[in-house]
N, C-alpha and C positions, 0 to 999 in steps of 0.2 A: 676865861672866866668861869670858874666851876660854881655852882650851886648844890645844896642838899638841905633837905629838911623833911618833916613828918605831916603828911598830907590826911585830911580829915577825909573819912568815909562817906560821902554825900554825892553820888550822883547825879541827884536832880539840880544842884547849885552851880553857878558860873564858876568857872576856875579859880578865879579871885578868891572864894570863898572856901576853898579846898587846900589853901596854903597857909601854913603858919605867920605871924607877922614878922618874925626873923627872915624866914625865908624870902617874903616880900620885899623888905626893907634891901636884903643883899641882892636880889635881883633887879629892883628900881636902880642900884647903885651900879651894877654892871651892864644895864642896857644905857645907861648914863655915860659909861666907859667906852661901850660899844659904839657909840654914836660919835664919840670924839677922836677914837684911834682909827686911823686908815687900814682898811684891809682887815679889822677885827672879825673873829668868829667866837661864838660861845659855847662852852661847853657845860652842859647842866647834868649833876651827877647824883645818883642816889636809885637805890634799888627798891624791890619789894620790902616792906617793913612788916606789913600785914599781910597776910595770905589771901585775904578778899581783895586785895587792891593790887593794881597794876604797879610798875615802877613809879616813883616820886619824879623821877626824871622827866617823863612823859608829860605830867601836870605842868612842871615847870618849863619845857619846850612850848606847851598850849599857851601859857600865860605870856610866854616871851614873845610868839607870833602874835598874840592879840595886842600886844603893845608896839606890833610893826617892825619886829625884826625880821626878816627875810628866813623861812624854812632853812633854805640852803645855808645860813651863815650859823645855824646851830648843830652843835653835835651832842647826842644823847647817849649818856653811860648808864645804862639802867641793871648794873649787876651788883654796883657796892651796897653794903647795909651798915658801913660805920664810917665816921669820920676818916679812920686809916685807911680803910679801903677806899673810899671816895678819893682822897688825893695819891694812891698809888695808881687806880684807874686813869686817873685824869693825867697823869705824867706819862701815860703809855699813850695817850691819845695827842698831846699838847707838842706843841713845837718848842723850840728852845727858850722861847721867850712866853712868860706866862705871866698874867695880872690873877690875882685870886680876890674874889669877893667872899669874906668871911667874916668872922669875929674871933677873937684873940682866944675864948675858952674852947671853940671847936678844934683849933691848932693844937693849943696844949692838950686836949682829949686825945688826939691822936697819937701823942707820944712820939712823933718824928721831929728830928730835928729841922727846922725851918729857916733859911731856903736851903742850908746844907744838905739835905736829903736827897736834892734835886741833882744834885754835883756835877 
């Protein structure tokens, strides 16, 4: 269940304050699904968008562990910087079966046929 978004540059704030509302809503839904699907793992995806920040995926992983997901069940993809790159990098990391937590405009913006591109 991949996630992506833009983080705020505020190192002194808790992680929940560093993620956008769209990212948080996707993450909450993905954590809910993680808890319902046996043997599930989460993939958080998002690279460096601003030079002074680390990969956004690291913040998402931190939030996910804060919400009780064991670190060993989280895969971090921190290279991608666009929705298209997120999807392509996650495809490399994922098993044949994948649940995606995103929103329709993100998939449309990626300009990829979905799910046919996973072929």
